[in-house]
Every structure is written in C-alpha cells, then in structure tokens.
mmCIF file as gemmi writes it, N, C-alpha and C atoms, coordinates in Angstrom:
data_model
loop_
_atom_site.group_PDB
_atom_site.id
_atom_site.type_symbol
_atom_site.label_atom_id
_atom_site.label_alt_id
_atom_site.label_comp_id
_atom_site.label_asym_id
_atom_site.label_entity_id
_atom_site.label_seq_id
_atom_site.pdbx_PDB_ins_code
_atom_site.Cartn_x
_atom_site.Cartn_y
_atom_site.Cartn_z
_atom_site.occupancy
_atom_site.B_iso_or_equiv
_atom_site.pdbx_formal_charge
_atom_site.auth_seq_id
_atom_site.auth_asym_id
_atom_site.pdbx_PDB_model_num
ATOM 1 N N . GLY Axp A 1 ? -7.051 -25.264 9.287 1 0 ? 1 A 1
ATOM 2 C CA . GLY Axp A 1 ? -7.365 -26.277 10.255 1 0 ? 1 A 1
ATOM 3 C C . GLY Axp A 1 ? -6.234 -26.437 11.25 1 0 ? 1 A 1
ATOM 4 N N . ALA Axp A 2 ? -6.455 -27.318 12.197 1 0 ? 2 A 1
ATOM 5 C CA . ALA Axp A 2 ? -5.464 -27.578 13.243 1 0 ? 2 A 1
ATOM 6 C C . ALA Axp A 2 ? -5.48 -29.051 13.591 1 0 ? 2 A 1
ATOM 7 N N . ALA Axp A 3 ? -4.371 -29.522 14.122 1 0 ? 3 A 1
ATOM 8 C CA . ALA Axp A 3 ? -4.242 -30.908 14.553 1 0 ? 3 A 1
ATOM 9 C C . ALA Axp A 3 ? -3.859 -30.943 16.022 1 0 ? 3 A 1
ATOM 10 N N . LEU Axp A 4 ? -4.446 -31.851 16.768 1 0 ? 4 A 1
ATOM 11 C CA . LEU Axp A 4 ? -4.081 -32.069 18.158 1 0 ? 4 A 1
ATOM 12 C C . LEU Axp A 4 ? -2.752 -32.817 18.168 1 0 ? 4 A 1
ATOM 13 N N . VAL Axp A 5 ? -1.75 -32.26 18.836 1 0 ? 5 A 1
ATOM 14 C CA . VAL Axp A 5 ? -0.436 -32.905 18.854 1 0 ? 5 A 1
ATOM 15 C C . VAL Axp A 5 ? -0.067 -33.455 20.236 1 0 ? 5 A 1
ATOM 16 N N . ALA Axp A 6 ? -0.735 -33.008 21.285 1 0 ? 6 A 1
ATOM 17 C CA . ALA Axp A 6 ? -0.477 -33.525 22.635 1 0 ? 6 A 1
ATOM 18 C C . ALA Axp A 6 ? -1.606 -33.085 23.545 1 0 ? 6 A 1
ATOM 19 N N . ARG Axp A 7 ? -1.709 -33.793 24.663 1 0 ? 7 A 1
ATOM 20 C CA . ARG Axp A 7 ? -2.755 -33.453 25.634 1 0 ? 7 A 1
ATOM 21 C C . ARG Axp A 7 ? -2.279 -33.859 27.014 1 0 ? 7 A 1
ATOM 22 N N . GLU Axp A 8 ? -2.571 -33.037 28.002 1 0 ? 8 A 1
ATOM 23 C CA . GLU Axp A 8 ? -2.227 -33.349 29.39 1 0 ? 8 A 1
ATOM 24 C C . GLU Axp A 8 ? -3.43 -32.986 30.248 1 0 ? 8 A 1
ATOM 25 N N . ARG Axp A 9 ? -3.732 -33.818 31.225 1 0 ? 9 A 1
ATOM 26 C CA . ARG Axp A 9 ? -4.924 -33.611 32.05 1 0 ? 9 A 1
ATOM 27 C C . ARG Axp A 9 ? -4.555 -33.6 33.525 1 0 ? 9 A 1
ATOM 28 N N . PHE Axp A 10 ? -5.209 -32.704 34.263 1 0 ? 10 A 1
ATOM 29 C CA . PHE Axp A 10 ? -5.056 -32.618 35.709 1 0 ? 10 A 1
ATOM 30 C C . PHE Axp A 10 ? -6.441 -32.731 36.338 1 0 ? 10 A 1
ATOM 31 N N . LEU Axp A 11 ? -6.501 -33.191 37.582 1 0 ? 11 A 1
ATOM 32 C CA . LEU Axp A 11 ? -7.777 -33.263 38.288 1 0 ? 11 A 1
ATOM 33 C C . LEU Axp A 11 ? -8.361 -31.873 38.493 1 0 ? 11 A 1
ATOM 34 N N . ASP Axp A 12 ? -9.664 -31.801 38.614 1 0 ? 12 A 1
ATOM 35 C CA . ASP Axp A 12 ? -10.34 -30.539 38.865 1 0 ? 12 A 1
ATOM 36 C C . ASP Axp A 12 ? -9.815 -29.942 40.171 1 0 ? 12 A 1
ATOM 37 N N . HIS Axp A 13 ? -9.589 -28.655 40.168 1 0 ? 13 A 1
ATOM 38 C CA . HIS Axp A 13 ? -9.075 -27.894 41.315 1 0 ? 13 A 1
ATOM 39 C C . HIS Axp A 13 ? -7.635 -28.251 41.674 1 0 ? 13 A 1
ATOM 40 N N . TYR Axp A 14 ? -6.94 -28.934 40.79 1 0 ? 14 A 1
ATOM 41 C CA . TYR Axp A 14 ? -5.537 -29.264 41.022 1 0 ? 14 A 1
ATOM 42 C C . TYR Axp A 14 ? -4.731 -27.973 41.097 1 0 ? 14 A 1
ATOM 43 N N . ARG Axp A 15 ? -3.88 -27.89 42.065 1 0 ? 15 A 1
ATOM 44 C CA . ARG Axp A 15 ? -3.037 -26.699 42.218 1 0 ? 15 A 1
ATOM 45 C C . ARG Axp A 15 ? -1.7 -26.954 41.535 1 0 ? 15 A 1
ATOM 46 N N . PHE Axp A 16 ? -1.69 -26.772 40.221 1 0 ? 16 A 1
ATOM 47 C CA . PHE Axp A 16 ? -0.449 -27.014 39.494 1 0 ? 16 A 1
ATOM 48 C C . PHE Axp A 16 ? 0.528 -25.881 39.76 1 0 ? 16 A 1
ATOM 49 N N . GLY Axp A 17 ? 1.777 -26.271 39.838 1 0 ? 17 A 1
ATOM 50 C CA . GLY Axp A 17 ? 2.82 -25.31 40.157 1 0 ? 17 A 1
ATOM 51 C C . GLY Axp A 17 ? 3.68 -24.982 38.953 1 0 ? 17 A 1
ATOM 52 N N . LYS Axp A 18 ? 4.709 -24.232 39.228 1 0 ? 18 A 1
ATOM 53 C CA . LYS Axp A 18 ? 5.634 -23.801 38.185 1 0 ? 18 A 1
ATOM 54 C C . LYS Axp A 18 ? 6.23 -24.992 37.437 1 0 ? 18 A 1
ATOM 55 N N . GLU Axp A 19 ? 6.611 -26.039 38.161 1 0 ? 19 A 1
ATOM 56 C CA . GLU Axp A 19 ? 7.212 -27.212 37.53 1 0 ? 19 A 1
ATOM 57 C C . GLU Axp A 19 ? 6.215 -27.918 36.594 1 0 ? 19 A 1
ATOM 58 N N . ASP Axp A 20 ? 4.952 -28.011 37.014 1 0 ? 20 A 1
ATOM 59 C CA . ASP Axp A 20 ? 3.925 -28.614 36.152 1 0 ? 20 A 1
ATOM 60 C C . ASP Axp A 20 ? 3.825 -27.868 34.83 1 0 ? 20 A 1
ATOM 61 N N . LEU Axp A 21 ? 3.772 -26.546 34.92 1 0 ? 21 A 1
ATOM 62 C CA . LEU Axp A 21 ? 3.628 -25.737 33.708 1 0 ? 21 A 1
ATOM 63 C C . LEU Axp A 21 ? 4.884 -25.798 32.846 1 0 ? 21 A 1
ATOM 64 N N . GLU Axp A 22 ? 6.046 -25.79 33.476 1 0 ? 22 A 1
ATOM 65 C CA . GLU Axp A 22 ? 7.287 -25.917 32.706 1 0 ? 22 A 1
ATOM 66 C C . GLU Axp A 22 ? 7.335 -27.252 31.965 1 0 ? 22 A 1
ATOM 67 N N . ASP Axp A 23 ? 6.837 -28.325 32.606 1 0 ? 23 A 1
ATOM 68 C CA . ASP Axp A 23 ? 6.759 -29.627 31.939 1 0 ? 23 A 1
ATOM 69 C C . ASP Axp A 23 ? 5.813 -29.573 30.737 1 0 ? 23 A 1
ATOM 70 N N . LEU Axp A 24 ? 4.689 -28.871 30.896 1 0 ? 24 A 1
ATOM 71 C CA . LEU Axp A 24 ? 3.746 -28.724 29.78 1 0 ? 24 A 1
ATOM 72 C C . LEU Axp A 24 ? 4.381 -27.959 28.621 1 0 ? 24 A 1
ATOM 73 N N . PHE Axp A 25 ? 5.094 -26.911 28.943 1 0 ? 25 A 1
ATOM 74 C CA . PHE Axp A 25 ? 5.734 -26.113 27.894 1 0 ? 25 A 1
ATOM 75 C C . PHE Axp A 25 ? 6.811 -26.925 27.174 1 0 ? 25 A 1
ATOM 76 N N . ALA Axp A 26 ? 7.536 -27.747 27.928 1 0 ? 26 A 1
ATOM 77 C CA . ALA Axp A 26 ? 8.559 -28.606 27.314 1 0 ? 26 A 1
ATOM 78 C C . ALA Axp A 26 ? 7.891 -29.624 26.385 1 0 ? 26 A 1
ATOM 79 N N . LEU Axp A 27 ? 6.77 -30.187 26.799 1 0 ? 27 A 1
ATOM 80 C CA . LEU Axp A 27 ? 6.018 -31.111 25.949 1 0 ? 27 A 1
ATOM 81 C C . LEU Axp A 27 ? 5.569 -30.41 24.671 1 0 ? 27 A 1
ATOM 82 N N . ALA Axp A 28 ? 5.089 -29.198 24.818 1 0 ? 28 A 1
ATOM 83 C CA . ALA Axp A 28 ? 4.641 -28.431 23.651 1 0 ? 28 A 1
ATOM 84 C C . ALA Axp A 28 ? 5.788 -28.221 22.663 1 0 ? 28 A 1
ATOM 85 N N . GLU Axp A 29 ? 6.953 -27.898 23.169 1 0 ? 29 A 1
ATOM 86 C CA . GLU Axp A 29 ? 8.106 -27.689 22.295 1 0 ? 29 A 1
ATOM 87 C C . GLU Axp A 29 ? 8.528 -28.988 21.607 1 0 ? 29 A 1
ATOM 88 N N . ARG Axp A 30 ? 8.535 -30.101 22.361 1 0 ? 30 A 1
ATOM 89 C CA . ARG Axp A 30 ? 8.898 -31.396 21.761 1 0 ? 30 A 1
ATOM 90 C C . ARG Axp A 30 ? 7.94 -31.789 20.636 1 0 ? 30 A 1
ATOM 91 N N . GLU Axp A 31 ? 6.663 -31.477 20.823 1 0 ? 31 A 1
ATOM 92 C CA . GLU Axp A 31 ? 5.642 -31.847 19.834 1 0 ? 31 A 1
ATOM 93 C C . GLU Axp A 31 ? 5.453 -30.78 18.757 1 0 ? 31 A 1
ATOM 94 N N . ARG Axp A 32 ? 6.281 -29.736 18.807 1 0 ? 32 A 1
ATOM 95 C CA . ARG Axp A 32 ? 6.208 -28.619 17.853 1 0 ? 32 A 1
ATOM 96 C C . ARG Axp A 32 ? 4.822 -27.975 17.804 1 0 ? 32 A 1
ATOM 97 N N . ALA Axp A 33 ? 4.224 -27.837 18.979 1 0 ? 33 A 1
ATOM 98 C CA . ALA Axp A 33 ? 2.913 -27.191 19.069 1 0 ? 33 A 1
ATOM 99 C C . ALA Axp A 33 ? 3.04 -25.705 18.757 1 0 ? 33 A 1
ATOM 100 N N . GLU Axp A 34 ? 1.983 -25.146 18.226 1 0 ? 34 A 1
ATOM 101 C CA . GLU Axp A 34 ? 1.96 -23.718 17.913 1 0 ? 34 A 1
ATOM 102 C C . GLU Axp A 34 ? 1.153 -22.912 18.914 1 0 ? 34 A 1
ATOM 103 N N . CYS Axp A 35 ? 0.357 -23.59 19.761 1 0 ? 35 A 1
ATOM 104 C CA . CYS Axp A 35 ? -0.419 -22.896 20.781 1 0 ? 35 A 1
ATOM 105 C C . CYS Axp A 35 ? -0.866 -23.886 21.846 1 0 ? 35 A 1
ATOM 106 N N . LEU Axp A 36 ? -1.313 -23.363 22.955 1 0 ? 36 A 1
ATOM 107 C CA . LEU Axp A 36 ? -1.864 -24.134 24.061 1 0 ? 36 A 1
ATOM 108 C C . LEU Axp A 36 ? -3.306 -23.675 24.244 1 0 ? 36 A 1
ATOM 109 N N . VAL Axp A 37 ? -4.217 -24.631 24.415 1 0 ? 37 A 1
ATOM 110 C CA . VAL Axp A 37 ? -5.632 -24.315 24.617 1 0 ? 37 A 1
ATOM 111 C C . VAL Axp A 37 ? -6.074 -24.93 25.932 1 0 ? 37 A 1
ATOM 112 N N . THR Axp A 38 ? -6.772 -24.141 26.75 1 0 ? 38 A 1
ATOM 113 C CA . THR Axp A 38 ? -7.302 -24.62 28.021 1 0 ? 38 A 1
ATOM 114 C C . THR Axp A 38 ? -8.659 -23.969 28.256 1 0 ? 38 A 1
ATOM 115 N N . THR Axp A 39 ? -9.24 -24.199 29.42 1 0 ? 39 A 1
ATOM 116 C CA . THR Axp A 39 ? -10.515 -23.564 29.748 1 0 ? 39 A 1
ATOM 117 C C . THR Axp A 39 ? -10.272 -22.198 30.366 1 0 ? 39 A 1
ATOM 118 N N . GLU Axp A 40 ? -11.264 -21.339 30.277 1 0 ? 40 A 1
ATOM 119 C CA . GLU Axp A 40 ? -11.166 -20.01 30.873 1 0 ? 40 A 1
ATOM 120 C C . GLU Axp A 40 ? -10.931 -20.113 32.384 1 0 ? 40 A 1
ATOM 121 N N . LYS Axp A 41 ? -11.651 -21.013 33.026 1 0 ? 41 A 1
ATOM 122 C CA . LYS Axp A 41 ? -11.529 -21.193 34.477 1 0 ? 41 A 1
ATOM 123 C C . LYS Axp A 41 ? -10.092 -21.497 34.877 1 0 ? 41 A 1
ATOM 124 N N . ASP Axp A 42 ? -9.426 -22.332 34.102 1 0 ? 42 A 1
ATOM 125 C CA . ASP Axp A 42 ? -8.078 -22.731 34.458 1 0 ? 42 A 1
ATOM 126 C C . ASP Axp A 42 ? -7.012 -21.778 33.933 1 0 ? 42 A 1
ATOM 127 N N . ALA Axp A 43 ? -7.307 -21.053 32.889 1 0 ? 43 A 1
ATOM 128 C CA . ALA Axp A 43 ? -6.346 -20.082 32.363 1 0 ? 43 A 1
ATOM 129 C C . ALA Axp A 43 ? -6.031 -19.006 33.396 1 0 ? 43 A 1
ATOM 130 N N . VAL Axp A 44 ? -7.022 -18.61 34.183 1 0 ? 44 A 1
ATOM 131 C CA . VAL Axp A 44 ? -6.781 -17.562 35.187 1 0 ? 44 A 1
ATOM 132 C C . VAL Axp A 44 ? -5.903 -18.055 36.326 1 0 ? 44 A 1
ATOM 133 N N . ARG Axp A 45 ? -5.701 -19.368 36.442 1 0 ? 45 A 1
ATOM 134 C CA . ARG Axp A 45 ? -4.852 -19.914 37.51 1 0 ? 45 A 1
ATOM 135 C C . ARG Axp A 45 ? -3.396 -20.041 37.09 1 0 ? 45 A 1
ATOM 136 N N . ILE Axp A 46 ? -3.077 -19.691 35.86 1 0 ? 46 A 1
ATOM 137 C CA . ILE Axp A 46 ? -1.695 -19.752 35.404 1 0 ? 46 A 1
ATOM 138 C C . ILE Axp A 46 ? -0.97 -18.498 35.869 1 0 ? 46 A 1
ATOM 139 N N . ASP Axp A 47 ? 0.106 -18.671 36.56 1 0 ? 47 A 1
ATOM 140 C CA . ASP Axp A 47 ? 0.885 -17.561 37.112 1 0 ? 47 A 1
ATOM 141 C C . ASP Axp A 47 ? 1.323 -16.62 35.997 1 0 ? 47 A 1
ATOM 142 N N . GLU Axp A 48 ? 0.954 -15.351 36.129 1 0 ? 48 A 1
ATOM 143 C CA . GLU Axp A 48 ? 1.298 -14.358 35.113 1 0 ? 48 A 1
ATOM 144 C C . GLU Axp A 48 ? 2.808 -14.143 34.999 1 0 ? 48 A 1
ATOM 145 N N . GLN Axp A 49 ? 3.55 -14.47 36.037 1 0 ? 49 A 1
ATOM 146 C CA . GLN Axp A 49 ? 4.997 -14.291 36.025 1 0 ? 49 A 1
ATOM 147 C C . GLN Axp A 49 ? 5.708 -15.368 35.198 1 0 ? 49 A 1
ATOM 148 N N . LEU Axp A 50 ? 5.012 -16.463 34.95 1 0 ? 50 A 1
ATOM 149 C CA . LEU Axp A 50 ? 5.604 -17.559 34.201 1 0 ? 50 A 1
ATOM 150 C C . LEU Axp A 50 ? 5.427 -17.299 32.706 1 0 ? 50 A 1
ATOM 151 N N . ARG Axp A 51 ? 6.532 -17.238 31.996 1 0 ? 51 A 1
ATOM 152 C CA . ARG Axp A 51 ? 6.497 -16.948 30.563 1 0 ? 51 A 1
ATOM 153 C C . ARG Axp A 51 ? 6.069 -18.171 29.781 1 0 ? 51 A 1
ATOM 154 N N . CYS Axp A 52 ? 4.984 -18.052 29.056 1 0 ? 52 A 1
ATOM 155 C CA . CYS Axp A 52 ? 4.501 -19.135 28.192 1 0 ? 52 A 1
ATOM 156 C C . CYS Axp A 52 ? 5.192 -18.992 26.838 1 0 ? 52 A 1
ATOM 157 N N . PRO Axp A 53 ? 5.9 -20.022 26.379 1 0 ? 53 A 1
ATOM 158 C CA . PRO Axp A 53 ? 6.675 -19.911 25.146 1 0 ? 53 A 1
ATOM 159 C C . PRO Axp A 53 ? 5.847 -19.95 23.86 1 0 ? 53 A 1
ATOM 160 N N . LEU Axp A 54 ? 4.534 -20.085 23.976 1 0 ? 54 A 1
ATOM 161 C CA . LEU Axp A 54 ? 3.676 -20.106 22.797 1 0 ? 54 A 1
ATOM 162 C C . LEU Axp A 54 ? 2.349 -19.459 23.152 1 0 ? 54 A 1
ATOM 163 N N . PRO Axp A 55 ? 1.565 -19.069 22.159 1 0 ? 55 A 1
ATOM 164 C CA . PRO Axp A 55 ? 0.279 -18.426 22.464 1 0 ? 55 A 1
ATOM 165 C C . PRO Axp A 55 ? -0.611 -19.332 23.31 1 0 ? 55 A 1
ATOM 166 N N . LEU Axp A 56 ? -1.301 -18.733 24.255 1 0 ? 56 A 1
ATOM 167 C CA . LEU Axp A 56 ? -2.211 -19.45 25.145 1 0 ? 56 A 1
ATOM 168 C C . LEU Axp A 56 ? -3.628 -18.964 24.864 1 0 ? 56 A 1
ATOM 169 N N . TYR Axp A 57 ? -4.497 -19.887 24.495 1 0 ? 57 A 1
ATOM 170 C CA . TYR Axp A 57 ? -5.9 -19.569 24.225 1 0 ? 57 A 1
ATOM 171 C C . TYR Axp A 57 ? -6.763 -20.305 25.236 1 0 ? 57 A 1
ATOM 172 N N . TYR Axp A 58 ? -7.904 -19.702 25.57 1 0 ? 58 A 1
ATOM 173 C CA . TYR Axp A 58 ? -8.821 -20.398 26.466 1 0 ? 58 A 1
ATOM 174 C C . TYR Axp A 58 ? -10.21 -20.444 25.86 1 0 ? 58 A 1
ATOM 175 N N . LEU Axp A 59 ? -10.947 -21.461 26.284 1 0 ? 59 A 1
ATOM 176 C CA . LEU Axp A 59 ? -12.319 -21.661 25.831 1 0 ? 59 A 1
ATOM 177 C C . LEU Axp A 59 ? -13.269 -21.332 26.966 1 0 ? 59 A 1
ATOM 178 N N . ARG Axp A 60 ? -14.325 -20.62 26.643 1 0 ? 60 A 1
ATOM 179 C CA . ARG Axp A 60 ? -15.392 -20.368 27.613 1 0 ? 60 A 1
ATOM 180 C C . ARG Axp A 60 ? -16.471 -21.406 27.332 1 0 ? 60 A 1
ATOM 181 N N . LEU Axp A 61 ? -16.737 -22.255 28.308 1 0 ? 61 A 1
ATOM 182 C CA . LEU Axp A 61 ? -17.695 -23.331 28.143 1 0 ? 61 A 1
ATOM 183 C C . LEU Axp A 61 ? -18.984 -22.994 28.865 1 0 ? 61 A 1
ATOM 184 N N . GLU Axp A 62 ? -20.101 -23.287 28.242 1 0 ? 62 A 1
ATOM 185 C CA . GLU Axp A 62 ? -21.402 -23.095 28.858 1 0 ? 62 A 1
ATOM 186 C C . GLU Axp A 62 ? -22.239 -24.34 28.639 1 0 ? 62 A 1
ATOM 187 N N . ILE Axp A 63 ? -23.131 -24.594 29.581 1 0 ? 63 A 1
ATOM 188 C CA . ILE Axp A 63 ? -24.079 -25.692 29.46 1 0 ? 63 A 1
ATOM 189 C C . ILE Axp A 63 ? -25.471 -25.091 29.48 1 0 ? 63 A 1
ATOM 190 N N . GLU Axp A 64 ? -26.28 -25.476 28.546 1 0 ? 64 A 1
ATOM 191 C CA . GLU Axp A 64 ? -27.661 -25.033 28.521 1 0 ? 64 A 1
ATOM 192 C C . GLU Axp A 64 ? -28.533 -26.269 28.712 1 0 ? 64 A 1
ATOM 193 N N . ILE Axp A 65 ? -29.31 -26.284 29.795 1 0 ? 65 A 1
ATOM 194 C CA . ILE Axp A 65 ? -30.172 -27.419 30.081 1 0 ? 65 A 1
ATOM 195 C C . ILE Axp A 65 ? -31.469 -27.23 29.307 1 0 ? 65 A 1
ATOM 196 N N . LEU Axp A 66 ? -31.754 -28.15 28.424 1 0 ? 66 A 1
ATOM 197 C CA . LEU Axp A 66 ? -32.94 -28.055 27.579 1 0 ? 66 A 1
ATOM 198 C C . LEU Axp A 66 ? -34.087 -28.93 28.068 1 0 ? 66 A 1
ATOM 199 N N . ARG Axp A 67 ? -33.765 -30.046 28.733 1 0 ? 67 A 1
ATOM 200 C CA . ARG Axp A 67 ? -34.79 -30.96 29.246 1 0 ? 67 A 1
ATOM 201 C C . ARG Axp A 67 ? -34.397 -31.442 30.632 1 0 ? 67 A 1
ATOM 202 N N . GLY Axp A 68 ? -35.394 -31.898 31.363 1 0 ? 68 A 1
ATOM 203 C CA . GLY Axp A 68 ? -35.114 -32.501 32.65 1 0 ? 68 A 1
ATOM 204 C C . GLY Axp A 68 ? -35.071 -31.534 33.811 1 0 ? 68 A 1
ATOM 205 N N . SER Axp A 69 ? -35.499 -30.295 33.586 1 0 ? 69 A 1
ATOM 206 C CA . SER Axp A 69 ? -35.543 -29.334 34.686 1 0 ? 69 A 1
ATOM 207 C C . SER Axp A 69 ? -36.828 -28.525 34.556 1 0 ? 69 A 1
ATOM 208 N N . PRO Axp A 70 ? -37.245 -27.864 35.623 1 0 ? 70 A 1
ATOM 209 C CA . PRO Axp A 70 ? -38.466 -27.052 35.559 1 0 ? 70 A 1
ATOM 210 C C . PRO Axp A 70 ? -38.348 -25.987 34.464 1 0 ? 70 A 1
ATOM 211 N N . PRO Axp A 71 ? -39.467 -25.628 33.83 1 0 ? 71 A 1
ATOM 212 C CA . PRO Axp A 71 ? -39.422 -24.627 32.752 1 0 ? 71 A 1
ATOM 213 C C . PRO Axp A 71 ? -38.767 -23.318 33.152 1 0 ? 71 A 1
ATOM 214 N N . SER Axp A 72 ? -38.921 -22.896 34.398 1 0 ? 72 A 1
ATOM 215 C CA . SER Axp A 72 ? -38.328 -21.629 34.827 1 0 ? 72 A 1
ATOM 216 C C . SER Axp A 72 ? -36.807 -21.674 34.822 1 0 ? 72 A 1
ATOM 217 N N . ARG Axp A 73 ? -36.224 -22.872 34.863 1 0 ? 73 A 1
ATOM 218 C CA . ARG Axp A 73 ? -34.778 -22.992 34.893 1 0 ? 73 A 1
ATOM 219 C C . ARG Axp A 73 ? -34.211 -23.57 33.612 1 0 ? 73 A 1
ATOM 220 N N . SER Axp A 74 ? -35.055 -23.966 32.682 1 0 ? 74 A 1
ATOM 221 C CA . SER Axp A 74 ? -34.582 -24.708 31.519 1 0 ? 74 A 1
ATOM 222 C C . SER Axp A 74 ? -33.706 -23.884 30.589 1 0 ? 74 A 1
ATOM 223 N N . ARG Axp A 75 ? -33.762 -22.59 30.67 1 0 ? 75 A 1
ATOM 224 C CA . ARG Axp A 75 ? -32.954 -21.777 29.775 1 0 ? 75 A 1
ATOM 225 C C . ARG Axp A 75 ? -31.791 -21.085 30.48 1 0 ? 75 A 1
ATOM 226 N N . ASN Axp A 76 ? -31.565 -21.416 31.72 1 0 ? 76 A 1
ATOM 227 C CA . ASN Axp A 76 ? -30.424 -20.839 32.434 1 0 ? 76 A 1
ATOM 228 C C . ASN Axp A 76 ? -29.127 -21.385 31.866 1 0 ? 76 A 1
ATOM 229 N N . ARG Axp A 77 ? -28.106 -20.599 31.95 1 0 ? 77 A 1
ATOM 230 C CA . ARG Axp A 77 ? -26.795 -21.045 31.495 1 0 ? 77 A 1
ATOM 231 C C . ARG Axp A 77 ? -25.855 -21.097 32.678 1 0 ? 77 A 1
ATOM 232 N N . PHE Axp A 78 ? -25.074 -22.135 32.718 1 0 ? 78 A 1
ATOM 233 C CA . PHE Axp A 78 ? -24.139 -22.335 33.813 1 0 ? 78 A 1
ATOM 234 C C . PHE Axp A 78 ? -22.75 -22.49 33.234 1 0 ? 78 A 1
ATOM 235 N N . SER Axp A 79 ? -21.789 -21.8 33.806 1 0 ? 79 A 1
ATOM 236 C CA . SER Axp A 79 ? -20.409 -21.98 33.369 1 0 ? 79 A 1
ATOM 237 C C . SER Axp A 79 ? -19.905 -23.32 33.878 1 0 ? 79 A 1
ATOM 238 N N . SER Axp A 80 ? -19.092 -23.958 33.074 1 0 ? 80 A 1
ATOM 239 C CA . SER Axp A 80 ? -18.551 -25.246 33.464 1 0 ? 80 A 1
ATOM 240 C C . SER Axp A 80 ? -17.215 -25.45 32.791 1 0 ? 80 A 1
ATOM 241 N N . SER Axp A 81 ? -16.315 -26.125 33.466 1 0 ? 81 A 1
ATOM 242 C CA . SER Axp A 81 ? -15.049 -26.467 32.831 1 0 ? 81 A 1
ATOM 243 C C . SER Axp A 81 ? -14.828 -27.971 32.822 1 0 ? 81 A 1
ATOM 244 N N . GLY Axp A 82 ? -15.851 -28.737 33.129 1 0 ? 82 A 1
ATOM 245 C CA . GLY Axp A 82 ? -15.695 -30.18 33.087 1 0 ? 82 A 1
ATOM 246 C C . GLY Axp A 82 ? -15.05 -30.709 34.345 1 0 ? 82 A 1
ATOM 247 N N . SER Axp A 83 ? -14.357 -31.824 34.216 1 0 ? 83 A 1
ATOM 248 C CA . SER Axp A 83 ? -13.843 -32.508 35.391 1 0 ? 83 A 1
ATOM 249 C C . SER Axp A 83 ? -12.386 -32.194 35.701 1 0 ? 83 A 1
ATOM 250 N N . GLY Axp A 84 ? -11.753 -31.35 34.937 1 0 ? 84 A 1
ATOM 251 C CA . GLY Axp A 84 ? -10.369 -31.037 35.244 1 0 ? 84 A 1
ATOM 252 C C . GLY Axp A 84 ? -9.706 -30.192 34.192 1 0 ? 84 A 1
ATOM 253 N N . TRP Axp A 85 ? -8.518 -29.723 34.507 1 0 ? 85 A 1
ATOM 254 C CA . TRP Axp A 85 ? -7.761 -28.872 33.599 1 0 ? 85 A 1
ATOM 255 C C . TRP Axp A 85 ? -7.151 -29.718 32.512 1 0 ? 85 A 1
ATOM 256 N N . THR Axp A 86 ? -7.325 -29.283 31.298 1 0 ? 86 A 1
ATOM 257 C CA . THR Axp A 86 ? -6.73 -29.998 30.179 1 0 ? 86 A 1
ATOM 258 C C . THR Axp A 86 ? -5.944 -29.005 29.34 1 0 ? 86 A 1
ATOM 259 N N . GLY Axp A 87 ? -4.703 -29.29 29.117 1 0 ? 87 A 1
ATOM 260 C CA . GLY Axp A 87 ? -3.899 -28.503 28.191 1 0 ? 87 A 1
ATOM 261 C C . GLY Axp A 87 ? -3.896 -29.235 26.863 1 0 ? 87 A 1
ATOM 262 N N . VAL Axp A 88 ? -4.31 -28.565 25.838 1 0 ? 88 A 1
ATOM 263 C CA . VAL Axp A 88 ? -4.345 -29.159 24.505 1 0 ? 88 A 1
ATOM 264 C C . VAL Axp A 88 ? -3.383 -28.378 23.631 1 0 ? 88 A 1
ATOM 265 N N . PHE Axp A 89 ? -2.496 -29.064 22.951 1 0 ? 89 A 1
ATOM 266 C CA . PHE Axp A 89 ? -1.502 -28.43 22.109 1 0 ? 89 A 1
ATOM 267 C C . PHE Axp A 89 ? -1.878 -28.633 20.649 1 0 ? 89 A 1
ATOM 268 N N . MET Axp A 90 ? -1.858 -27.559 19.89 1 0 ? 90 A 1
ATOM 269 C CA . MET Axp A 90 ? -2.324 -27.616 18.504 1 0 ? 90 A 1
ATOM 270 C C . MET Axp A 90 ? -1.214 -27.166 17.555 1 0 ? 90 A 1
ATOM 271 N N . ARG Axp A 91 ? -1.278 -27.691 16.34 1 0 ? 91 A 1
ATOM 272 C CA . ARG Axp A 91 ? -0.401 -27.268 15.253 1 0 ? 91 A 1
ATOM 273 C C . ARG Axp A 91 ? -1.267 -27.112 14.026 1 0 ? 91 A 1
ATOM 274 N N . SER Axp A 92 ? -1.056 -26.048 13.276 1 0 ? 92 A 1
ATOM 275 C CA . SER Axp A 92 ? -1.878 -25.822 12.088 1 0 ? 92 A 1
ATOM 276 C C . SER Axp A 92 ? -1.536 -26.847 11.015 1 0 ? 92 A 1
ATOM 277 N N . VAL Axp A 93 ? -2.519 -27.173 10.211 1 0 ? 93 A 1
ATOM 278 C CA . VAL Axp A 93 ? -2.342 -28.1 9.106 1 0 ? 93 A 1
ATOM 279 C C . VAL Axp A 93 ? -2.932 -27.478 7.851 1 0 ? 93 A 1
ATOM 280 N N . SER Axp A 94 ? -2.336 -27.782 6.74 1 0 ? 94 A 1
ATOM 281 C CA . SER Axp A 94 ? -2.831 -27.22 5.485 1 0 ? 94 A 1
ATOM 282 C C . SER Axp A 94 ? -3.978 -28.076 4.978 1 0 ? 94 A 1
ATOM 283 N N . ARG Axp A 95 ? -4.894 -27.427 4.296 1 0 ? 95 A 1
ATOM 284 C CA . ARG Axp A 95 ? -6.008 -28.132 3.665 1 0 ? 95 A 1
ATOM 285 C C . ARG Axp A 95 ? -5.745 -28.204 2.178 1 0 ? 95 A 1
ATOM 286 N N . ASP Axp A 96 ? -5.407 -29.365 1.717 1 0 ? 96 A 1
ATOM 287 C CA . ASP Axp A 96 ? -5.12 -29.541 0.292 1 0 ? 96 A 1
ATOM 288 C C . ASP Axp A 96 ? -6.258 -30.241 -0.403 1 0 ? 96 A 1
C-alpha cells in the first residue's frame, strides 16, 4: 500500500517553472516521499532537463459518459486531467 504524504495544486494550464518544480521536490524530500504522481497531460510539461530526485509516475485519466448524451456519443471516451495540475507525493506503508 501507499500513503499520501503531501499534495500541491496548480491551476489548469498553469505554466510552472523551474522554481515551482524545485519547490515541489524540496517538499517531497521534507515529507520523505518515495515518488511523485501527476496526470499524463501535466507530466509532459515537466522540463526534461530538470532532474527529478524521485520516481515520477503519471495517471492517464478517461471519462466515459454513460447517461445524459445521445446514444451515438454515450460510449465515447474523452481524455481529461481535471481542473489543474496536482502533484501527489506517496510513501509506501506496510500492511500488518
């Protein structure tokens, strides 16, 4: 299992810079996080030149509309990342 140890949120389409990411990495180290989790959409916006001090994982999010739309569109899938970039820091926990 895993435990959420910290979380940071930015507005959708926020152009975070090197300093923003360095602050996130410092937070991760203070909280003894073992990895960073974000959305696929936002992971591609992280500068490849910036060294991430811990593993970075991303989630691919999809929305499937089951009701409230015409039948021809009810099974379409749309990519979505929600309302903004969220960095989630995790640490593994033992199951006793």
